[in-house]
N, C-alpha and C positions, 0 to 999 in steps of 0.2 A: 236342827233344829231353828224357828223364826229367828228374825233380825232382832225381834224386840226383846226375845229371851238372852239373845247374845250379847247385846248391849246392858241389861240388867245385869250381868257375870263380867262386865268390860271384857268380854273375849274383844282382841283383835280384829277387826273390819275393815278391808283395803276395796273401798267402792273409786268409781270415777264421776264424771260429768258428761251428758250429751247436749249438744248445743244443735246439732245437725237433723231433720227429720225424716231424714231417709232410714226406714227399717231396716234394711241391713246393716246398719252402723249399730241400730240398739242389737241387733242380735249377733252381732260380730264380737261386741264387748262382751254383751254378755255369754256367749257359748265361751269367751276367754276366760272368765272363770270369778270375774268380781263378785266380791259379796254384796254387793247393789249399787243401785245405778241411779244418779241425780237427771231428773230430765228439767231442763232449764229454761223457765218460764222468763227469769229477769233480764238475763244479758245474751237475749237469741231472738228470733223471730216466730220461732214455735208459739202455734198456735191450738188452742182449747182440742180442738179435734186432732192435730196430729199427735198431741200429749197421749188422747187415749188411744192412739193405734200403735205407740211404743207402748205404751202400758201392757197393751194386748202382747205385744211380741216380747217383752219383757215375761210377762206372766207363762209364756208357752216355756220358756228358757228359764220359768222357776227362780228368775234374780228378784229382788224387791227393786221395785220403783218409786223415788224418795220424788217427789215434785218440789222444786224450786219456787217459790211464791214470786211473785213481783212486789205485795206487800200482805201486812196482816190483816187483808180485810175476808169477812166472813163469809159473802158471796163468793169468792174465786176458791176458798178451801172449801165450803162444799161441791161445789162443780167440781175440781179435782179430785175430791174423795168419792163422788157419785161415778167418775170415769173408771174408777178403781184403782186409786193410787194407792201402796202402801204405806203409805205416810206423806208428811209433807216438813221441808227446811223453809223455816218462815226468817225472811231479813227482819235486819234493823231492830231485832228485839232490842231497848234500852230499858225494860222496867217488869218488875213481877207481875204488874197489869198487864201488860203488853202481851208476857208468855201464859198469863190466864186465857187472857183474850182467844190465842190459839185454841188453846185447848178447851174451850168451852165452843169454838167452832168445828171442833172435830168431833166428839162425842154428842150421841144424842138425850134429851132428859131422859131423865134429871141430872145429870151428870152434866151435861151442855147444854146448849142452844141451837145444835144443829136443825133446821129445817128436815123435814122430812121428803124424800122425793124416789120414784122408782127408776133407775135409772142401770147403768150396767154392773157398778158396785152390786145391786141386789139382786143382780142375775133376771133384770128386766123385771122386775117384781114377782117374781117364783121365789124367790129365796130371801128376802126381806127377814127374816127370823134369825137365820143363818147367818144374814150379813150381821147383825146386831150382835150376836153371839163373836163372831169375830173382830169384830172390832175391838171391842173390848179387850180381846187378848192378844191382839195382833199390831194395831195403829202404833204407826212409830213419828212422833214428832221432836223435830231438833230445831232449837234455836240457835239463830244463826248472832255470835258474840261479834261484829264487827265496826262497835264505837265506844270512845272511851267511856260515854255515860253507863254500856253496858258492863264495861269492867267495874265501875265504881257501886254497881249497884248487883254484882255478880254469885254473891251468896244467895240473897234474895231470889233472884231469877233462877236458880239451880236449884231452890228449894219448895218451887211449884211443882204439886202433884199433875202428873200428867206430860211434863218434860222429860222426854226419854234421854237426851241426850243435848251436847252442845257441839258444832263447828266454828271454828272461828276463822272471818273472812279476814285475810291478814293486809291486804289492799287497801280498804275501807278501815280499817281497824288504824291502819298506819295514817291512811290521811284524815284521819277526825284528829289524829295527834300532830297534825302540824307536819309529818314526816313521811307523806304519800310515797310508795313502791319503796322507802327503805327497812326494809323487813327487819336487818337487823341492827339498826337503830337502839341503842339500850335502852331507850324507854318505851321503846315497841316491844323490845324484847323482856321487860321487866312486867307489862302487861300480859304478855302472852303467859307467862309464867305464873301473873297472880290468878289468871284465870284456871291455866290448870291446876294449880293446889288446889282453888277451892271446890273444884271439881273430884279431887282425890278425897276432899275435908268431908263433901257432901256426899257420895259417894253416886257422881253421875258421870257417865263414861264419855271425855274428851276428844274433841277432834279437830282437826285443822286441815286445811286445804293445800297439798301441796302442789301447786300450780302447774309447774313447769317439771316434766316427768322424769327427777333424779331420783334415782334410787337411794344413795347417800344418802340425800336430804332426808328421803323416806325415814331409814332407818334411823338415823340421830331424830326426827321424832316420837317413832317409839321407843327407843333409847330413852325419849324424856319423860315418856308415860302416857303418850296419845295412843288411844286404842280406836276411834272411830276415824278412818282418814280419807279423804280423799286424793287422789291422784293422776293429776294431769285431767285432760280432759278432749275431747274429739279432734278436737282443733288441733292442739296443740301434741299431741300424740303424732297426729297424722304427718304434721310440720315438722316436727325434730326427727321423725323417722323418715321420711322424706329426703330433706335435708342432709343427714348423716349419709347414707345411702349415698345419695350423687355425689356429694363430697367427696368419698370414698373411694368411688367409681373414676372418678377424674385426677385425683393424685395417683392412683396406680395405673392409670393409659400408658 
């Protein structure tokens, strides 16, 4: 089943983040069994050429590649989709207009306003019609809810046709509320709950990023009703695994 169909049915999917550009990292994480992987252009040094290479690796492992953009800019959206991304994750969506702009940039006319180019996604020109069909059935657009303005406009954002899911960015959200990093602050927790309830009411699957690879926190988020969950990221998984192993080794010498 394609990721878009799983999202439409609010099936639980667990993904993660890639910030390191080596293809082996992507291959290891895809082979491990994540349901999707985000290639992070916003908070890493990954360049577009590296993004395409990583998409190619994930395609070979049949793992959907979602590109986290640096902004809601149509030129960047067009380029990552032309590189073959399964979908996009758009930062700082604050209004329905922002959400609609992202949708317009993914789809060709008449549904959207995306310019036509012949690149990897279109089979280098040999499979344009096939790509058009694939795009309508499978492209995934995820709105990042990471500002209090987005929380206050959440019903209108999630009602935009073409938004397949949302994911809460807890750190930026807490920062916009004056409680940066205080993810358990009552006001932050209340804002997260408001978004979750809106998603349930409107029928859009809810996501949140469990930044630290903590399985208990993951279970809590699933129990709360989140179904599109980012679990850790490459550097945090690597760091915590290395630290835990070496600490245990030294403690038992």
